[in-house]
N, CA, C, O and the ligand as a Tripos MOL2 file, in Angstrom:
@<TRIPOS>MOLECULE
protein
  261   259    66     0     0
PROTEIN
NO_CHARGES

@<TRIPOS>ATOM
      1 N         159.2970   15.1040  155.3660 N.3       1 MET1
      2 CA        157.8530   15.1090  155.1180 C.3       1 MET1
      3 C         157.1630   14.0720  156.0130 C.2       1 MET1
      4 O         157.5170   12.8930  156.0540 O.2       1 MET1
      5 N         156.1830   14.5770  156.7080 N.am      2 GLN2
      6 CA        155.4770   13.6650  157.5960 C.3       2 GLN2
      7 C         154.1900   13.1820  156.9100 C.2       2 GLN2
      8 O         153.4030   13.9610  156.3720 O.2       2 GLN2
      9 N         154.0240   11.8760  156.9590 N.am      3 VAL3
     10 CA        152.8770   11.3070  156.2800 C.3       3 VAL3
     11 C         152.2180   10.3090  157.2330 C.2       3 VAL3
     12 O         152.8850    9.5190  157.9010 O.2       3 VAL3
     13 N         150.9300   10.3710  157.2700 N.am      4 GLU4
     14 CA        150.1950    9.3830  158.0380 C.3       4 GLU4
     15 C         150.2590    8.0430  157.3340 C.2       4 GLU4
     16 O         149.8120    7.9010  156.1960 O.2       4 GLU4
     17 N         150.8180    7.0620  158.0230 N.am      5 MET5
     18 CA        151.0110    5.7620  157.3730 C.3       5 MET5
     19 C         149.9270    4.7830  157.7620 C.2       5 MET5
     20 O         149.7360    3.7660  157.0960 O.2       5 MET5
     21 N         149.2250    5.0770  158.8220 N.am      6 LYS6
     22 CA        148.2120    4.1100  159.2200 C.3       6 LYS6
     23 C         147.0870    4.0650  158.1870 C.2       6 LYS6
     24 O         146.7370    5.0670  157.5620 O.2       6 LYS6
     25 N         146.5540    2.8980  158.0410 N.am      7 SER7
     26 CA        145.4900    2.7720  157.0250 C.3       7 SER7
     27 C         144.2900    3.5750  157.4600 C.2       7 SER7
     28 O         143.8010    3.4510  158.5830 O.2       7 SER7
     29 N         143.8240    4.4060  156.5380 N.am      8 ALA8
     30 CA        142.7670    5.3470  156.8620 C.3       8 ALA8
     31 C         141.4000    4.7280  156.5350 C.2       8 ALA8
     32 O         141.2350    3.9180  155.6230 O.2       8 ALA8
     33 N         140.4640    5.1600  157.3280 N.am      9 LYS9
     34 CA        139.0710    4.8000  157.0050 C.3       9 LYS9
     35 C         138.5290    5.8360  156.0850 C.2       9 LYS9
     36 O         138.4620    7.0140  156.4360 O.2       9 LYS9
     37 N         138.1400    5.4210  154.9120 N.am     10 LEU10
     38 CA        137.7450    6.3470  153.8610 C.3      10 LEU10
     39 C         136.2700    6.6510  153.9030 C.2      10 LEU10
     40 O         135.4310    5.7730  154.1090 O.2      10 LEU10
     41 N         135.9780    7.9160  153.7020 N.am     11 THR11
     42 CA        134.5930    8.3330  153.6780 C.3      11 THR11
     43 C         134.3930    9.1690  152.4110 C.2      11 THR11
     44 O         135.2020   10.0370  152.0830 O.2      11 THR11
     45 N         133.2990    8.8850  151.7170 N.am     12 ALA12
     46 CA        133.0280    9.6280  150.5120 C.3      12 ALA12
     47 C         131.6590   10.3080  150.6680 C.2      12 ALA12
     48 O         130.7100    9.7590  151.2280 O.2      12 ALA12
     49 N         131.6190   11.5700  150.1220 N.am     13 ARG13
     50 CA        130.3380   12.2850  150.1630 C.3      13 ARG13
     51 C         130.2630   13.1810  148.9410 C.2      13 ARG13
     52 O         131.2260   13.8710  148.6050 O.2      13 ARG13
     53 N         129.1340   13.1650  148.2910 N.am     14 ASP14
     54 CA        128.9080   14.0370  147.1440 C.3      14 ASP14
     55 C         129.9560   13.8480  146.0680 C.2      14 ASP14
     56 O         130.2950   14.8010  145.3650 O.2      14 ASP14
     57 N         130.4840   12.6250  145.9230 N.am     15 GLY15
     58 CA        131.4660   12.3720  144.8900 C.3      15 GLY15
     59 C         132.8730   12.7940  145.2480 C.2      15 GLY15
     60 O         133.7460   12.8370  144.3800 O.2      15 GLY15
     61 N         133.1060   13.1040  146.4970 N.am     16 TRP16
     62 CA        134.4580   13.4860  146.9430 C.3      16 TRP16
     63 C         134.9080   12.5530  148.0790 C.2      16 TRP16
     64 O         134.1210   12.1370  148.9300 O.2      16 TRP16
     65 N         136.1840   12.2550  148.0510 N.am     17 LEU17
     66 CA        136.7780   11.5560  149.1870 C.3      17 LEU17
     67 C         137.0780   12.5460  150.2790 C.2      17 LEU17
     68 O         137.7410   13.5570  150.0410 O.2      17 LEU17
     69 N         136.5850   12.2630  151.5100 N.am     18 LEU18
     70 CA        136.8140   13.1690  152.6060 C.3      18 LEU18
     71 C         138.0920   12.8110  153.3200 C.2      18 LEU18
     72 O         138.5300   11.6600  153.3230 O.2      18 LEU18
     73 N         138.6810   13.8240  153.9260 N.am     19 CYS19
     74 CA        139.9160   13.6510  154.6510 C.3      19 CYS19
     75 C         139.7940   12.5750  155.7540 C.2      19 CYS19
     76 O         138.9100   12.6650  156.6060 O.2      19 CYS19
     77 N         140.6610   11.5820  155.7370 N.am     20 PRO20
     78 CA        140.5610   10.5260  156.7360 C.3      20 PRO20
     79 C         140.8320   11.0450  158.1560 C.2      20 PRO20
     80 O         140.3890   10.4520  159.1390 O.2      20 PRO20
     81 N         141.5490   12.1370  158.2420 N.am     21 ALA21
     82 CA        141.9100   12.6680  159.5810 C.3      21 ALA21
     83 C         140.7870   13.4740  160.2020 C.2      21 ALA21
     84 O         140.4700   13.2910  161.3770 O.2      21 ALA21
     85 N         140.1790   14.3660  159.4260 N.am     22 CYS22
     86 CA        139.1620   15.2550  160.0400 C.3      22 CYS22
     87 C         137.7770   15.0380  159.4480 C.2      22 CYS22
     88 O         136.7910   15.5460  159.9830 O.2      22 CYS22
     89 N         137.6860   14.2850  158.3410 N.am     23 SER23
     90 CA        136.3830   14.0360  157.6970 C.3      23 SER23
     91 C         135.6390   15.2810  157.3050 C.2      23 SER23
     92 O         134.4170   15.2670  157.1620 O.2      23 SER23
     93 N         136.3820   16.3730  157.1300 N.am     24 ARG24
     94 CA        135.7400   17.6270  156.7010 C.3      24 ARG24
     95 C         136.2210   18.0910  155.3650 C.2      24 ARG24
     96 O         135.4390   18.5760  154.5460 O.2      24 ARG24
     97 N         137.5380   17.9440  155.1270 N.am     25 GLY25
     98 CA        138.0990   18.4320  153.8940 C.3      25 GLY25
     99 C         137.8840   17.4570  152.7610 C.2      25 GLY25
    100 O         137.9180   16.2430  152.9610 O.2      25 GLY25
    101 N         137.6630   17.9880  151.5650 N.am     26 LYS26
    102 CA        137.5750   17.1500  150.3750 C.3      26 LYS26
    103 C         138.9660   17.0000  149.8100 C.2      26 LYS26
    104 O         139.6030   17.9950  149.4650 O.2      26 LYS26
    105 N         139.4580   15.7630  149.7060 N.am     27 VAL27
    106 CA        140.8340   15.5970  149.2950 C.3      27 VAL27
    107 C         140.9860   14.9920  147.8930 C.2      27 VAL27
    108 O         142.0640   15.0530  147.3010 O.2      27 VAL27
    109 N         139.9110   14.4150  147.3700 N.am     28 LEU28
    110 CA        140.0640   13.7630  146.0620 C.3      28 LEU28
    111 C         138.7330   13.6520  145.4150 C.2      28 LEU28
    112 O         137.7820   13.1750  146.0340 O.2      28 LEU28
    113 N         138.6270   14.0770  144.1840 N.am     29 LYS29
    114 CA        137.3890   13.9110  143.4670 C.3      29 LYS29
    115 C         137.2520   12.4750  142.9660 C.2      29 LYS29
    116 O         138.1740   11.9260  142.3620 O.2      29 LYS29
    117 N         136.1150   11.8890  143.2180 N.am     30 LEU30
    118 CA        135.9120   10.5090  142.8320 C.3      30 LEU30
    119 C         135.0830   10.4560  141.5810 C.2      30 LEU30
    120 O         134.0590   11.1250  141.4480 O.2      30 LEU30
    121 N         135.5520    9.6470  140.6740 N.am     31 ASN31
    122 CA        134.7680    9.3690  139.4620 C.3      31 ASN31
    123 C         134.3310    7.9080  139.5280 C.2      31 ASN31
    124 O         134.8970    7.1080  140.2730 O.2      31 ASN31
    125 N         133.3180    7.5790  138.7380 N.am     32 PRO32
    126 CA        132.9350    6.1770  138.7150 C.3      32 PRO32
    127 C         134.1080    5.3150  138.3290 C.2      32 PRO32
    128 O         134.7090    5.5100  137.2730 O.2      32 PRO32
    129 N         134.4360    4.3700  139.1710 N.am     33 GLY33
    130 CA        135.5360    3.4620  138.9240 C.3      33 GLY33
    131 C         136.8780    3.9740  139.3930 C.2      33 GLY33
    132 O         137.9000    3.3570  139.0930 O.2      33 GLY33
    133 N         136.9160    5.0610  140.1070 N.am     34 THR34
    134 CA        138.1820    5.6010  140.6170 C.3      34 THR34
    135 C         138.8610    4.5820  141.5610 C.2      34 THR34
    136 O         138.2460    4.0670  142.4950 O.2      34 THR34
    137 N         140.1380    4.3160  141.2840 N.am     35 ARG35
    138 CA        140.9550    3.4490  142.1510 C.3      35 ARG35
    139 C         142.2470    4.1920  142.4950 C.2      35 ARG35
    140 O         142.6940    5.0720  141.7600 O.2      35 ARG35
    141 N         142.8210    3.8190  143.6130 N.am     36 ALA36
    142 CA        144.1010    4.4520  143.9760 C.3      36 ALA36
    143 C         144.9090    3.4350  144.8130 C.2      36 ALA36
    144 O         144.3650    2.6750  145.6140 O.2      36 ALA36
    145 N         146.2100    3.4660  144.5890 N.am     37 VAL37
    146 CA        147.1100    2.6380  145.3860 C.3      37 VAL37
    147 C         148.2130    3.5320  145.9410 C.2      37 VAL37
    148 O         148.9670    4.1590  145.1960 O.2      37 VAL37
    149 N         148.2870    3.5730  147.2800 N.am     38 ASN38
    150 CA        149.2870    4.4050  147.9530 C.3      38 ASN38
    151 C         149.3140    5.8480  147.4410 C.2      38 ASN38
    152 O         150.3690    6.4310  147.1900 O.2      38 ASN38
    153 N         148.1200    6.3870  147.3010 N.am     39 LEU39
    154 CA        148.0250    7.7610  146.7840 C.3      39 LEU39
    155 C         148.0570    8.7320  147.9500 C.2      39 LEU39
    156 O         147.3070    8.5840  148.9140 O.2      39 LEU39
    157 N         148.9340    9.7320  147.8570 N.am     40 THR40
    158 CA        149.0380   10.7370  148.9140 C.3      40 THR40
    159 C         148.0350   11.8680  148.6190 C.2      40 THR40
    160 O         148.0180   12.4510  147.5350 O.2      40 THR40
    161 N         147.2260   12.1400  149.6040 N.am     41 VAL41
    162 CA        146.2550   13.2610  149.4520 C.3      41 VAL41
    163 C         146.5420   14.2400  150.5630 C.2      41 VAL41
    164 O         146.9960   13.8630  151.6440 O.2      41 VAL41
    165 N         146.2690   15.5190  150.2830 N.am     42 PHE42
    166 CA        146.5370   16.5650  151.2700 C.3      42 PHE42
    167 C         145.2170   17.3090  151.5710 C.2      42 PHE42
    168 O         144.4980   17.7510  150.6750 O.2      42 PHE42
    169 N         144.9480   17.4180  152.8700 N.am     43 CYS43
    170 CA        143.7200   18.1200  153.2930 C.3      43 CYS43
    171 C         144.0520   19.5380  153.6110 C.2      43 CYS43
    172 O         144.9200   19.8220  154.4360 O.2      43 CYS43
    173 N         143.3450   20.4490  152.9430 N.am     44 LYS44
    174 CA        143.5510   21.8870  153.1660 C.3      44 LYS44
    175 C         142.8860   22.3440  154.4750 C.2      44 LYS44
    176 O         143.2220   23.4050  155.0030 O.2      44 LYS44
    177 N         141.9620   21.5610  154.9890 N.am     45 VAL45
    178 CA        141.2630   21.9450  156.1930 C.3      45 VAL45
    179 C         142.1370   21.7380  157.4530 C.2      45 VAL45
    180 O         142.2950   22.6370  158.2790 O.2      45 VAL45
    181 N         142.6930   20.5240  157.5610 N.am     46 CYS46
    182 CA        143.4810   20.2440  158.7660 C.3      46 CYS46
    183 C         144.9900   20.1220  158.4600 C.2      46 CYS46
    184 O         145.7920   19.9640  159.3800 O.2      46 CYS46
    185 N         145.3660   20.1910  157.2060 N.am     47 GLY47
    186 CA        146.7780   20.1680  156.8830 C.3      47 GLY47
    187 C         147.4310   18.8290  156.9820 C.2      47 GLY47
    188 O         148.6580   18.7530  157.0450 O.2      47 GLY47
    189 N         146.6680   17.7710  156.9980 N.am     48 THR48
    190 CA        147.2230   16.4270  157.1570 C.3      48 THR48
    191 C         147.3970   15.7570  155.8000 C.2      48 THR48
    192 O         146.5040   15.8030  154.9540 O.2      48 THR48
    193 N         148.5620   15.1330  155.6010 N.am     49 GLU49
    194 CA        148.7350   14.2850  154.4470 C.3      49 GLU49
    195 C         148.3650   12.8650  154.8180 C.2      49 GLU49
    196 O         148.7530   12.3700  155.8760 O.2      49 GLU49
    197 N         147.6220   12.2170  153.9560 N.am     50 SER50
    198 CA        147.2180   10.8210  154.2150 C.3      50 SER50
    199 C         147.4820   10.0080  152.9750 C.2      50 SER50
    200 O         147.4210   10.5180  151.8560 O.2      50 SER50
    201 N         147.7750    8.7430  153.1770 N.am     51 ILE51
    202 CA        147.9170    7.8140  152.0730 C.3      51 ILE51
    203 C         146.6910    6.9680  151.9970 C.2      51 ILE51
    204 O         146.3160    6.3080  152.9660 O.2      51 ILE51
    205 N         146.0530    6.9810  150.8360 N.am     52 VAL52
    206 CA        144.8210    6.2420  150.6950 C.3      52 VAL52
    207 C         144.9390    5.1530  149.6660 C.2      52 VAL52
    208 O         145.6440    5.2930  148.6670 O.2      52 VAL52
    209 N         144.2610    4.0940  149.9090 N.am     53 ASN53
    210 CA        144.1450    3.0010  148.9530 C.3      53 ASN53
    211 C         142.6660    2.7910  148.6910 C.2      53 ASN53
    212 O         141.8810    2.5140  149.5980 O.2      53 ASN53
    213 N         142.3120    2.9320  147.4240 N.am     54 ILE54
    214 CA        140.9130    2.7370  147.0520 C.3      54 ILE54
    215 C         140.8670    1.5170  146.1910 C.2      54 ILE54
    216 O         141.3180    1.5450  145.0450 O.2      54 ILE54
    217 N         140.3240    0.4280  146.7230 N.am     55 ASP55
    218 CA        140.3030   -0.8250  145.9910 C.3      55 ASP55
    219 C         138.9000   -1.1930  145.5320 C.2      55 ASP55
    220 O         138.6840   -2.2280  144.9030 O.2      55 ASP55
    221 N         137.9750   -0.3430  145.8530 N.am     56 LYS56
    222 CA        136.6360   -0.5490  145.3080 C.3      56 LYS56
    223 C         136.0280    0.8090  145.0770 C.2      56 LYS56
    224 O         136.4530    1.8010  145.6690 O.2      56 LYS56
    225 N         135.0360    0.8540  144.2180 N.am     57 CYS57
    226 CA        134.4650    2.1380  143.8380 C.3      57 CYS57
    227 C         133.7830    2.7970  145.0120 C.2      57 CYS57
    228 O         132.9570    2.1810  145.6860 O.2      57 CYS57
    229 N         134.1170    4.0170  145.2560 N.am     58 LEU58
    230 CA        133.5370    4.7530  146.4010 C.3      58 LEU58
    231 C         132.4870    5.7590  145.9930 C.2      58 LEU58
    232 O         131.8060    6.3470  146.8340 O.2      58 LEU58
    233 N         132.3680    5.9460  144.7200 N.am     59 CYS59
    234 CA        131.3810    6.9580  144.3060 C.3      59 CYS59
    235 C         129.9660    6.3990  144.6000 C.2      59 CYS59
    236 O         129.6360    5.2470  144.3190 O.2      59 CYS59
    237 N         129.1820    7.2860  145.1720 N.am     60 GLN60
    238 CA        127.8880    6.8200  145.6680 C.3      60 GLN60
    239 C         126.7640    7.2190  144.7390 C.2      60 GLN60
    240 O         125.5900    7.1110  145.0930 O.2      60 GLN60
    241 N         127.1160    7.6770  143.5560 N.am     61 SER61
    242 CA        126.0480    8.0860  142.6630 C.3      61 SER61
    243 C         125.8780    7.0550  141.5490 C.2      61 SER61
    244 O         124.8220    6.4350  141.4270 O.2      61 SER61
    245 N         126.9100    6.8760  140.7490 N.am     62 ALA62
    246 CA        126.7210    6.0630  139.5430 C.3      62 ALA62
    247 C         126.8370    4.5790  139.8210 C.2      62 ALA62
    248 O         126.2450    3.7700  139.1070 O.2      62 ALA62
    249 N         127.5860    4.2080  140.8400 N.am     63 CYS63
    250 CA        127.9010    2.7800  141.0220 C.3      63 CYS63
    251 C         127.1280    2.1460  142.1600 C.2      63 CYS63
    252 O         127.1160    0.9220  142.2870 O.2      63 CYS63
    253 N         126.4880    2.9430  142.9840 N.am     64 ALA64
    254 CA        125.7620    2.3860  144.1140 C.3      64 ALA64
    255 C         124.5430    1.6130  143.6610 C.2      64 ALA64
    256 O         123.6180    2.1660  143.0660 O.2      64 ALA64
    257 N         124.5590    0.3530  143.9490 N.am     65 THR65
    258 CA        123.4060   -0.5050  143.5950 C.3      65 THR65
    259 C         123.0560   -1.3760  144.7540 C.2      65 THR65
    260 O         122.1200   -2.1710  144.6690 O.2      65 THR65
    261 ZN        141.5560   17.0190  157.1570 Zn       66 ZN66
@<TRIPOS>BOND
     1     1     2 1
     2     2     3 1
     3     3     4 2
     4     3     5 am
     5     5     6 1
     6     6     7 1
     7     7     8 2
     8     7     9 am
     9     9    10 1
    10    10    11 1
    11    11    12 2
    12    11    13 am
    13    13    14 1
    14    14    15 1
    15    15    16 2
    16    15    17 am
    17    17    18 1
    18    18    19 1
    19    19    20 2
    20    19    21 am
    21    21    22 1
    22    22    23 1
    23    23    24 2
    24    23    25 am
    25    25    26 1
    26    26    27 1
    27    27    28 2
    28    27    29 am
    29    29    30 1
    30    30    31 1
    31    31    32 2
    32    31    33 am
    33    33    34 1
    34    34    35 1
    35    35    36 2
    36    35    37 am
    37    37    38 1
    38    38    39 1
    39    39    40 2
    40    39    41 am
    41    41    42 1
    42    42    43 1
    43    43    44 2
    44    43    45 am
    45    45    46 1
    46    46    47 1
    47    47    48 2
    48    47    49 am
    49    49    50 1
    50    50    51 1
    51    51    52 2
    52    51    53 am
    53    53    54 1
    54    54    55 1
    55    55    56 2
    56    55    57 am
    57    57    58 1
    58    58    59 1
    59    59    60 2
    60    59    61 am
    61    61    62 1
    62    62    63 1
    63    63    64 2
    64    63    65 am
    65    65    66 1
    66    66    67 1
    67    67    68 2
    68    67    69 am
    69    69    70 1
    70    70    71 1
    71    71    72 2
    72    71    73 am
    73    73    74 1
    74    74    75 1
    75    75    76 2
    76    75    77 am
    77    77    78 1
    78    78    79 1
    79    79    80 2
    80    79    81 am
    81    81    82 1
    82    82    83 1
    83    83    84 2
    84    83    85 am
    85    85    86 1
    86    86    87 1
    87    87    88 2
    88    87    89 am
    89    89    90 1
    90    90    91 1
    91    91    92 2
    92    91    93 am
    93    93    94 1
    94    94    95 1
    95    95    96 2
    96    95    97 am
    97    97    98 1
    98    98    99 1
    99    99   100 2
   100    99   101 am
   101   101   102 1
   102   102   103 1
   103   103   104 2
   104   103   105 am
   105   105   106 1
   106   106   107 1
   107   107   108 2
   108   107   109 am
   109   109   110 1
   110   110   111 1
   111   111   112 2
   112   111   113 am
   113   113   114 1
   114   114   115 1
   115   115   116 2
   116   115   117 am
   117   117   118 1
   118   118   119 1
   119   119   120 2
   120   119   121 am
   121   121   122 1
   122   122   123 1
   123   123   124 2
   124   123   125 am
   125   125   126 1
   126   126   127 1
   127   127   128 2
   128   127   129 am
   129   129   130 1
   130   130   131 1
   131   131   132 2
   132   131   133 am
   133   133   134 1
   134   134   135 1
   135   135   136 2
   136   135   137 am
   137   137   138 1
   138   138   139 1
   139   139   140 2
   140   139   141 am
   141   141   142 1
   142   142   143 1
   143   143   144 2
   144   143   145 am
   145   145   146 1
   146   146   147 1
   147   147   148 2
   148   147   149 am
   149   149   150 1
   150   150   151 1
   151   151   152 2
   152   151   153 am
   153   153   154 1
   154   154   155 1
   155   155   156 2
   156   155   157 am
   157   157   158 1
   158   158   159 1
   159   159   160 2
   160   159   161 am
   161   161   162 1
   162   162   163 1
   163   163   164 2
   164   163   165 am
   165   165   166 1
   166   166   167 1
   167   167   168 2
   168   167   169 am
   169   169   170 1
   170   170   171 1
   171   171   172 2
   172   171   173 am
   173   173   174 1
   174   174   175 1
   175   175   176 2
   176   175   177 am
   177   177   178 1
   178   178   179 1
   179   179   180 2
   180   179   181 am
   181   181   182 1
   182   182   183 1
   183   183   184 2
   184   183   185 am
   185   185   186 1
   186   186   187 1
   187   187   188 2
   188   187   189 am
   189   189   190 1
   190   190   191 1
   191   191   192 2
   192   191   193 am
   193   193   194 1
   194   194   195 1
   195   195   196 2
   196   195   197 am
   197   197   198 1
   198   198   199 1
   199   199   200 2
   200   199   201 am
   201   201   202 1
   202   202   203 1
   203   203   204 2
   204   203   205 am
   205   205   206 1
   206   206   207 1
   207   207   208 2
   208   207   209 am
   209   209   210 1
   210   210   211 1
   211   211   212 2
   212   211   213 am
   213   213   214 1
   214   214   215 1
   215   215   216 2
   216   215   217 am
   217   217   218 1
   218   218   219 1
   219   219   220 2
   220   219   221 am
   221   221   222 1
   222   222   223 1
   223   223   224 2
   224   223   225 am
   225   225   226 1
   226   226   227 1
   227   227   228 2
   228   227   229 am
   229   229   230 1
   230   230   231 1
   231   231   232 2
   232   231   233 am
   233   233   234 1
   234   234   235 1
   235   235   236 2
   236   235   237 am
   237   237   238 1
   238   238   239 1
   239   239   240 2
   240   239   241 am
   241   241   242 1
   242   242   243 1
   243   243   244 2
   244   243   245 am
   245   245   246 1
   246   246   247 1
   247   247   248 2
   248   247   249 am
   249   249   250 1
   250   250   251 1
   251   251   252 2
   252   251   253 am
   253   253   254 1
   254   254   255 1
   255   255   256 2
   256   255   257 am
   257   257   258 1
   258   258   259 1
   259   259   260 2
@<TRIPOS>SUBSTRUCTURE
     1 MET1         2 RESIDUE 1 A MET
     2 GLN2         6 RESIDUE 1 A GLN
     3 VAL3        10 RESIDUE 1 A VAL
     4 GLU4        14 RESIDUE 1 A GLU
     5 MET5        18 RESIDUE 1 A MET
     6 LYS6        22 RESIDUE 1 A LYS
     7 SER7        26 RESIDUE 1 A SER
     8 ALA8        30 RESIDUE 1 A ALA
     9 LYS9        34 RESIDUE 1 A LYS
    10 LEU10       38 RESIDUE 1 A LEU
    11 THR11       42 RESIDUE 1 A THR
    12 ALA12       46 RESIDUE 1 A ALA
    13 ARG13       50 RESIDUE 1 A ARG
    14 ASP14       54 RESIDUE 1 A ASP
    15 GLY15       58 RESIDUE 1 A GLY
    16 TRP16       62 RESIDUE 1 A TRP
    17 LEU17       66 RESIDUE 1 A LEU
    18 LEU18       70 RESIDUE 1 A LEU
    19 CYS19       74 RESIDUE 1 A CYS
    20 PRO20       78 RESIDUE 1 A PRO
    21 ALA21       82 RESIDUE 1 A ALA
    22 CYS22       86 RESIDUE 1 A CYS
    23 SER23       90 RESIDUE 1 A SER
    24 ARG24       94 RESIDUE 1 A ARG
    25 GLY25       98 RESIDUE 1 A GLY
    26 LYS26      102 RESIDUE 1 A LYS
    27 VAL27      106 RESIDUE 1 A VAL
    28 LEU28      110 RESIDUE 1 A LEU
    29 LYS29      114 RESIDUE 1 A LYS
    30 LEU30      118 RESIDUE 1 A LEU
    31 ASN31      122 RESIDUE 1 A ASN
    32 PRO32      126 RESIDUE 1 A PRO
    33 GLY33      130 RESIDUE 1 A GLY
    34 THR34      134 RESIDUE 1 A THR
    35 ARG35      138 RESIDUE 1 A ARG
    36 ALA36      142 RESIDUE 1 A ALA
    37 VAL37      146 RESIDUE 1 A VAL
    38 ASN38      150 RESIDUE 1 A ASN
    39 LEU39      154 RESIDUE 1 A LEU
    40 THR40      158 RESIDUE 1 A THR
    41 VAL41      162 RESIDUE 1 A VAL
    42 PHE42      166 RESIDUE 1 A PHE
    43 CYS43      170 RESIDUE 1 A CYS
    44 LYS44      174 RESIDUE 1 A LYS
    45 VAL45      178 RESIDUE 1 A VAL
    46 CYS46      182 RESIDUE 1 A CYS
    47 GLY47      186 RESIDUE 1 A GLY
    48 THR48      190 RESIDUE 1 A THR
    49 GLU49      194 RESIDUE 1 A GLU
    50 SER50      198 RESIDUE 1 A SER
    51 ILE51      202 RESIDUE 1 A ILE
    52 VAL52      206 RESIDUE 1 A VAL
    53 ASN53      210 RESIDUE 1 A ASN
    54 ILE54      214 RESIDUE 1 A ILE
    55 ASP55      218 RESIDUE 1 A ASP
    56 LYS56      222 RESIDUE 1 A LYS
    57 CYS57      226 RESIDUE 1 A CYS
    58 LEU58      230 RESIDUE 1 A LEU
    59 CYS59      234 RESIDUE 1 A CYS
    60 GLN60      238 RESIDUE 1 A GLN
    61 SER61      242 RESIDUE 1 A SER
    62 ALA62      246 RESIDUE 1 A ALA
    63 CYS63      250 RESIDUE 1 A CYS
    64 ALA64      254 RESIDUE 1 A ALA
    65 THR65      258 RESIDUE 1 A THR
    66 ZN66       261 GROUP 0 **** ****
C-alpha cells in the first residue's frame, strides 16, 4: 500500500476536507470540533491516499470567529 507520508497542507471548503494532493476531491466531512491524528483518507478524484492530522478545527461555518 502506497501512502503519502509527507505532511499535507489541508484545505477545507463547504464543511469538507479537500484532497491534499489535488485539492478537488472531498475526502472527509468536517464537523464542528473534528480532530484527526494520522488519519488515512482516500481521494476518489485522483486516487491518492493521504495521511492527515487535524489539530485545530477546520470547519469554516460554526467555529470561524
Ligand atoms: Zn485528490
